[in-house]
N, C-alpha and C positions, 0 to 999 in steps of 0.2 A: 270133295266137290266134283260133279260131273259136268260134261259139256256135250250138248247136242251138236253133231256134225251133220251138215247138209251136203249131200253128194248129188252132183249134177253130171249128166251125160254131156259131153263136149259137142257131139253132133246136134243135139236138139235143145240143149241148155234146160232140159227137164229135170226137176228135182226127183230123183229116183229112190232115195233112201235117207233116213235120218237116225243113223246109229248114235248111241250114247257112248261117249269115250271119258276116260278119266281126266283128260285134258287135251287141248288142241296139239300140244307138243307131243303127247303120247301117240295120238293118232297120226301125226306126221311121221313119227319114227316108224311106226308098225301099223299101217292102215288095215291090213288084212286081219289083225287081231280083233278089230272092232267091226270090220265089214269084210267078210270072207271073199266077196266077189270083186273086191277093189282091183281096178286096172288104171294105172297112172296114164296110160296112153289114151284111153277113151273117157276118162272121168276126171273132174276137178271137185274140190270141196271148199266149203266156207263155214264159219262158225256163226253166221247169221243167215236167216231165210231171206233170199233175194227174190223181189218180185220180178225184176227184169234183169236176169244175169247176163253178163257178157265177159268174155276173156279180153283183158287189156292187151292191145297189140304191141305195147312197148314193154310191159313187164311180164306178160304171160299169166298174170294173176286173174282170178275170178273176182269180179266186182259187180255192183249195181251199175245199170246203164245210166248215163248223164241224160239230162232233158234233151239235149241236141241228138244224142243216139236214139232216144225213144221216137223222136219226130222221123229221123231217117229210117227207122225200122217199122214205121207206120203204126206205132203203139200209142202215139199222142198226136193230136191235131193242134196246129198252132192257132192261137187266138188272133182275132183281128188285131192288127197294129204289131204283129210280130213276124219276123222272118229269120231264116237261117243265115248266119255268117260262116260261110264254108271255110274261109281262111282261118279264122280263130276258133272255129267249132263251137260257136255259141249261138244263143238265140237272142236276137236284138228286138227290143220292144220300143215302139214309138208311141208317145202318149197321143190320144185322140185330141185334135186341136179344138174341136167344137162339137156341138150336138148334131150337126148337119153334114158331117164328113163320113165317107164310107171308105173302107179299106180296099185298095187296089193290089191284089195278091201278086199279079204279074209284075207290077212296077215297085212294089213295096213301099207305097206311099198312100197317105190319106188324100182323098180328093173330095172337093165339095160337091154335094148332090143339090142341084137347083131346086128340085121339088121339096127335099127336106128343108133346105134353107128358107124357102118361101113360107112353108108351114111354121118353122121356128120363128121367123121374123113377124108373121101375122099374129102369132101367139103372144110374143113379146110386146108388140104394139098394142094389142088389146089389153094386156096387163098394165101397160103404162097409161092407157086411155082411162082404165078403171081408177088408177092411182090419181090421175088428174081430177077426175070427178070427185073422188074422196077428199082430196086436198080442197077443191072448190067448196065443198060442203063445210069442211073445217073452217075455212077462212070466213064463210058466211056466218058460222056460229061465233067465231071470234069477234066479227064486226058487230053482231048483236050484243055480245058480252061488253064490248067497248062502249057501245051506246048506253047500255043499262048501267055500267059503272059510272059514266059521265053524268047520267040522270041522278045517280045516288051521290055523286061527289067523290067517288072512289078514285084512287090513283089507277091510271090506265097504261102505265109505262111497260108493264109486263106483257099485257095483252097486245099493245102496239108492236112490241118486239116479236111476239108470236106471229102476228099478221104479217110482219116484214119477212120472218123466215119462211112462213108458208108461202108468200108470194114468190120468194126466191126459188123455193123447191118446185112450185107450180111451172116457173119459167124453164127450169132445167128439164122437167118431165115433158113439157111442151116441145122443147128443142129436140129431145130424144124421139118423140112421136114423129116429128117432121123429118128427122133424119132417117128413121126407119122406113117411113112412107117413101122418101126419095130412093132409098136403096131398094125397096120392093119394086119400084117402077123400072128399075134396070134389069130385073130378072125376067 
């Protein structure tokens, strides 16, 4: 079985050759047999193709860059909600708390955008108003159903329970509409 060896220039981290060796161990023992131009002072090798090669500062081994290193090297841009933790050499991600927050890259925090919040609340209030109207129509139909059942001598207990539940839901929706309206007035 053969192994492809990927050779990189240390100065540029460019993959300059892909010789085939009998094994990685054989290449390590006698690199010039498989790649006559081999120079251990200016070259490193890997048994896998590296997209973003780097020499590990602790081990001296060639490896793939971490996500942290890619950001530092300008090969990756951080998403909103992420920042570099220089102490631990990691990327920290903070979940977006709501639909109307924007990422402050300087402070590494989410901040509420009043315009977005107002738009969000207006949309939410409108949806709740539509829900209220829908529940009101449902209640009217249930009341008509109850009257018809009474006229026919049918049991109305299930319909009455549905009316009661719809009333309670309408009250909750109305309370939410009022709360949203109150919050909108503060913006």
